[in-house]
C-alpha positions as CSV (number, residue, x, y, z in Angstrom):
1,M,101.9,95.1,90.1
2,F,99.8,95.4,93.3
3,P,101.0,97.8,96.1
4,C,103.1,95.9,98.6
5,S,104.1,92.3,99.1
6,V,106.9,90.5,101.0
7,T,107.7,87.1,102.4
8,A,110.3,86.4,105.1
9,P,112.2,83.1,105.1
10,Y,110.6,80.4,107.1
11,K,112.2,77.1,106.6
12,D,109.6,75.0,108.4
13,C,106.8,76.1,106.1
14,Q,105.9,73.5,103.5
15,A,103.8,75.9,101.4
16,I,103.5,79.7,101.6
17,M,100.1,80.9,102.7
18,K,99.0,84.1,100.9
19,V,97.1,86.6,102.8
20,L,95.5,89.8,101.6
21,L,95.3,92.9,103.8
22,L,93.0,95.7,102.6
23,K,94.7,98.7,104.0
24,D,97.3,101.4,103.2
25,A,100.9,100.7,103.9
26,K,102.3,102.4,107.0
27,E,106.0,102.3,107.6
28,D,107.4,101.8,111.1
29,D,110.8,102.7,112.5
30,C,112.3,99.9,110.4
31,G,110.8,101.3,107.2
32,Q,108.3,98.5,106.7
33,D,104.6,98.0,107.4
34,P,104.4,96.2,110.7
35,Y,101.7,93.8,109.4
36,I,103.9,92.8,106.5
37,R,106.9,92.3,108.7
38,E,105.2,90.3,111.4
39,L,103.3,88.0,109.1
40,G,106.4,87.4,107.0
41,L,108.2,86.1,110.1
42,Y,105.6,83.3,110.2
43,G,106.1,82.5,106.5
44,L,103.0,84.2,105.3
45,E,103.1,86.1,102.0
46,A,101.1,89.3,102.9
47,T,100.0,91.8,100.3
48,L,98.6,95.3,101.1
49,I,95.9,96.8,98.8
50,P,94.4,100.2,99.8
51,V,90.7,100.4,99.5
52,L,89.9,103.8,101.0
53,S,90.6,107.3,99.9
54,F,89.6,110.6,101.5
55,E,88.3,114.0,100.4
56,F,88.7,117.0,102.7
57,L,85.7,119.2,103.3
58,S,84.8,122.5,104.9
59,L,88.4,123.5,105.4
60,P,87.7,127.3,105.3
61,S,85.1,126.9,108.1
62,F,87.4,124.7,110.1
63,S,90.3,127.1,109.6
64,E,88.1,130.0,110.9
65,K,87.3,127.9,114.0
66,L,91.0,127.1,114.6
67,S,91.7,130.9,114.5
68,H,89.4,131.5,117.5
69,P,90.5,129.2,120.4
70,E,88.8,131.6,122.8
71,D,85.5,130.2,121.6
72,Y,86.3,126.7,122.7
73,G,87.2,124.6,125.7
74,G,89.5,122.4,123.8
75,L,90.0,120.1,120.8
76,I,89.2,116.5,120.1
77,F,91.0,114.4,117.4
78,T,90.0,110.8,116.9
79,S,91.6,110.1,113.6
80,P,94.8,111.0,111.7
81,R,92.7,112.4,108.8
82,A,91.3,115.1,111.1
83,V,94.8,116.2,112.1
84,E,95.7,116.3,108.4
85,A,92.8,118.6,107.9
86,A,94.2,120.9,110.5
87,Q,97.6,120.8,108.9
88,L,96.0,121.7,105.5
89,C,94.2,124.7,107.1
90,L,97.5,126.0,108.4
91,E,99.3,125.5,105.1
92,K,96.5,126.7,102.7
93,N,95.6,129.8,104.5
94,N,99.1,131.0,105.3
95,K,98.4,130.6,109.0
96,T,101.6,128.9,109.9
97,E,103.2,132.1,111.2
98,V,100.2,133.2,113.3
99,W,99.8,129.6,114.5
100,E,103.4,129.5,115.8
101,R,103.2,133.0,117.2
102,S,100.0,132.8,119.2
103,L,97.3,130.3,118.2
104,K,99.3,127.2,119.2
105,E,100.0,128.6,122.7
106,K,96.4,129.5,123.2
107,W,95.2,126.0,122.2
108,N,97.8,124.4,124.4
109,A,96.3,126.3,127.3
110,K,93.3,124.1,126.8
111,S,92.8,120.4,126.6
112,V,93.6,118.6,123.4
113,Y,92.1,115.1,123.6
114,V,93.1,112.3,121.1
115,V,92.5,108.6,120.5
116,G,95.5,106.5,119.8
117,N,99.3,107.0,119.6
118,A,99.3,107.5,115.9
119,T,96.9,110.4,116.1
120,A,98.8,111.8,119.1
121,S,102.0,111.7,117.1
122,L,100.5,113.8,114.3
123,V,99.0,116.3,116.7
124,S,102.4,116.7,118.4
125,K,103.9,117.6,115.0
126,I,101.7,120.7,114.8
127,G,102.9,121.7,118.3
128,L,100.0,120.7,120.5
129,D,100.2,118.8,123.7
130,T,97.8,115.8,123.9
131,E,96.1,113.8,126.5
132,G,93.9,110.7,126.5
133,E,95.9,108.9,123.8
134,T,96.2,105.7,125.9
135,C,92.4,105.4,126.1
136,G,92.5,103.4,122.8
137,N,88.9,104.1,121.5
138,A,86.2,106.7,121.5
139,E,84.2,105.0,124.3
140,K,87.1,105.2,126.8
141,L,88.1,108.7,125.6
142,A,84.5,109.8,126.4
143,E,84.9,108.5,129.9
144,Y,88.2,110.2,130.3
145,I,86.8,113.6,129.1
146,C,83.8,113.3,131.3
147,S,86.0,112.7,134.3
148,R,88.0,115.9,133.6
149,E,86.1,118.4,131.6
150,S,84.6,121.4,133.4
151,S,84.7,124.2,130.8
152,A,81.4,125.7,129.8
153,L,82.8,126.3,126.3
154,P,82.2,123.6,123.7
155,L,85.0,121.2,122.6
156,L,85.8,121.5,118.9
157,F,85.6,118.1,117.2
158,P,86.8,117.8,113.6
159,C,85.6,114.5,112.2
160,G,84.7,112.4,109.2
161,N,81.4,111.8,107.6
162,L,81.3,108.3,108.9
163,K,81.9,109.2,112.6
164,R,80.3,107.0,115.2
165,E,77.9,108.8,117.6
166,I,79.3,107.1,120.8
167,L,81.6,110.1,121.7
168,P,79.1,112.9,120.9
169,K,76.3,111.1,122.8
170,A,78.4,110.3,125.8
171,L,79.4,113.9,126.2
172,K,75.9,115.2,125.6
173,D,74.6,112.9,128.2
174,K,77.1,114.4,130.7
175,G,76.2,117.9,129.7
176,I,79.5,118.6,128.0
177,A,79.1,120.8,125.0
178,M,80.8,119.8,121.7
179,E,80.8,121.4,118.3
180,S,81.4,118.9,115.4
181,V,82.7,119.9,112.0
182,T,82.9,117.4,109.2
183,V,86.4,117.9,107.6
184,Y,86.7,114.8,105.4
185,Q,84.7,112.1,103.8
186,T,85.6,108.5,103.1
187,I,85.4,107.4,99.4
188,P,86.5,104.2,97.6
189,H,90.1,104.1,96.5
190,P,90.2,104.6,92.7
191,G,92.6,101.7,92.3
192,I,90.5,99.0,94.2
193,Q,89.3,97.1,91.2
194,G,92.6,97.3,89.2
195,N,94.7,96.3,92.1
196,L,92.5,93.4,93.1
197,N,92.4,92.2,89.4
198,S,96.2,92.2,89.4
199,Y,96.4,90.4,92.6
200,Y,94.1,87.6,91.6
201,S,95.7,87.2,88.2
202,Q,99.2,86.9,89.7
203,Q,98.5,85.3,93.1
204,G,95.2,83.5,92.8
205,V,92.6,83.3,95.5
206,P,94.1,84.2,98.9
207,A,93.9,82.0,102.0
208,S,92.6,84.9,104.1
209,I,91.5,88.4,103.7
210,T,91.6,91.0,106.4
211,F,89.3,94.1,106.4
212,F,90.2,97.0,108.5
213,S,87.0,99.0,108.4
214,P,83.3,98.6,107.6
215,S,83.6,101.0,104.7
216,G,86.6,99.2,103.3
217,L,84.6,96.0,103.3
218,T,81.7,97.6,101.6
219,Y,83.8,99.1,98.8
220,S,85.7,95.9,98.0
221,L,83.3,93.1,98.7
222,K,81.6,92.9,95.3
223,H,85.0,92.8,93.5
224,I,86.3,90.1,95.8
225,Q,83.2,88.0,95.3
226,E,83.4,88.2,91.5
227,L,87.1,87.4,91.4
228,S,86.9,84.5,93.9
229,G,83.9,82.8,92.3
230,D,83.1,79.4,93.7
231,N,86.4,79.5,95.7
232,I,85.1,82.2,98.0
233,D,84.1,79.6,100.7
234,Q,87.8,78.7,101.0
235,I,88.7,82.2,102.2
236,K,89.0,82.9,105.9
237,V,87.9,86.5,106.7
238,H,89.2,88.7,109.5
239,L,87.4,91.9,110.6
240,M,89.6,94.3,112.6
241,W,86.8,95.9,114.5
242,G,83.9,94.9,116.6
243,A,80.9,96.4,114.7
244,R,78.1,93.8,114.5
245,A,76.4,96.1,112.0
246,A,78.8,94.9,109.3
247,F,77.8,91.3,109.4
248,P,74.6,91.6,107.2
249,V,77.1,92.5,104.4
250,F,78.2,88.8,104.4
251,R,74.8,87.3,103.7
252,G,75.2,85.0,100.8
253,A,79.0,84.9,101.0
254,R,79.2,82.0,103.5
255,W,82.7,82.9,104.7
256,P,84.2,81.8,108.0
257,V,84.4,85.2,109.8
258,C,86.8,86.0,112.6
259,R,86.3,89.1,114.6
260,S,89.6,90.6,115.8
261,R,90.7,93.7,117.7
262,C,94.2,95.1,117.7
């Protein structure tokens, strides 16, 4: 059985359209993934299949840096995984007590910049006050930081191995120092092939597939092409990002591609 699928009643729908979302399930306040819920309201049978997994890296080094807020002008978090890395540092190195006693307060005396409400929510759970979450993306966050930052100390930026260079370049161009530390790497989810095989054997070829990241597309495309066969031209594809660099991956697939941003 593949990870998550649901359909809401929709009386006016003659035939149920099956859509495949290549992402992890995330529960909202109602206990259901918001994509599943919203698509179900329109009579679409949506299934979630995770295609990405993550490995944490350099946690001892990152932990040491978190122990010395005096060396930095602030923190930048642009992904939930980076916040998870910080949480692991506190748990694995028995630093929760010293974090609560002194380190948290010292970091809160500085700026803690974040992208997005989801990341901000996780940062708040480790006791840090955030700013910049309404910026929405790295480009706008860079503008926000540049309009405010005056510290001569570098900003500490925990990030993934696939980070984009927009934020570092923008800060460098404005003379704002930043120290990056790679704390996680993106890898294929171990269940991609098995979950896709199960989906196709039980549901058939989906009417549409939505990719949520370039790496997710890269890791799953070959399996989807093999399973779809000659029917691949019938699939409508949605990309939930604006990266033009991903489009060469579609050469030979001849899919109708829709670029979307949410």
